[in-house]
C-alpha positions in Angstrom: 0.0 0.0 0.0 1.5 3.3 -1.1 1.4 6.4 1.1 0.3 9.6 -0.6 2.9 12.2 -1.2 0.8 14.8 0.7 0.8 12.6 3.8 4.6 12.4 3.7 4.9 16.1 3.3 2.6 16.7 6.2 4.8 14.5 8.4 7.9 16.3 7.2 6.3 19.6 8.3 5.5 18.2 11.7 9.1 17.0 12.1 10.4 20.3 11.0 8.3 22.0 13.7 9.7 19.6 16.3 13.2 20.4 15.1 12.6 24.1 15.5 11.1 23.6 18.9 14.2 21.6 20.1 16.8 23.9 18.6 18.3 24.2 22.0 18.7 20.4 22.4 21.1 19.1 19.7 20.3 15.5 20.3 16.5 15.8 19.9 16.9 18.2 17.0 19.3 15.7 15.3 16.7 13.0 15.7 14.0 15.1 14.0 16.4 16.0 11.2 17.1 12.3 10.7 13.3 11.6 10.5 13.0 14.4 7.9 15.7 12.8 5.9 14.0 9.4 6.1 10.8 10.9 4.9 12.6 12.7 2.0 14.2 9.4 1.0 10.8 7.7 1.1 9.3 10.4 -1.2 12.2 10.2 -3.6 12.0 6.4 -3.7 8.3 6.6 -4.6 9.1 8.9 -7.5 11.8 6.6 -8.9 9.3 3.6 -8.7 6.7 5.5 -10.6 9.3 6.5 -13.3 10.4 2.9 -13.7 6.7 1.8 -14.1 6.4 4.4 -16.9 9.4 3.0 -18.7 8.0 -0.5 -18.5 4.8 0.7 -20.1 6.8 2.0 -23.1 7.8 -1.5 -24.2 6.4 -2.7 -27.5 3.7 -5.3 -27.4 3.7 -8.2 -29.8 0.5 -6.8 -31.5 2.3 -3.4 -32.0 5.4 -5.2 -33.4 3.2 -7.2 -35.8 1.4 -4.0 -37.0 4.8 -2.3 -37.6 6.6 -5.1 -39.4 3.8 -7.0 -40.9 3.8 -10.7 -41.5 7.2 -12.3 -41.8 7.9 -13.6 -45.3 4.4 -12.9 -46.5 4.3 -11.8 -50.1 8.0 -12.3 -50.7 8.6 -14.3 -53.8 11.0 -17.2 -53.5 14.3 -16.5 -55.2 15.3 -19.1 -57.8 19.0 -19.6 -58.0 20.4 -20.1 -61.4 22.9 -22.9 -61.4 25.6 -23.4 -63.8 26.0 -26.9 -65.1 29.5 -28.2 -64.5 30.3 -31.5 -65.9 32.2 -32.9 -63.0 30.5 -31.0 -60.1 28.0 -32.8 -57.8 26.2 -29.8 -56.3 25.9 -26.0 -55.7 28.5 -25.9 -53.0 32.2 -25.2 -53.4 32.9 -28.3 -51.3 30.8 -30.6 -53.5 33.3 -32.5 -55.7 
């Protein structure tokens, strides 16, 4: 379950208020600043996750690929090779003697 960005920002404001209130106590202020950092990381991580989901949706589906390329080998005439008749040769390959 994802937490809304607005909720995270509200919690950040609350922690910032606590940090201001405890400006004279470095230990408590440091704890509040750590909490703010944690909330910032949470918010940034949620943004990265949404970006990666958008990238995945840009992949080409098989139906789209078929529409762009068309049917494979459909409508392509077969190429007839012209062979030269050599009296002593057994086939088309260089290695056929």
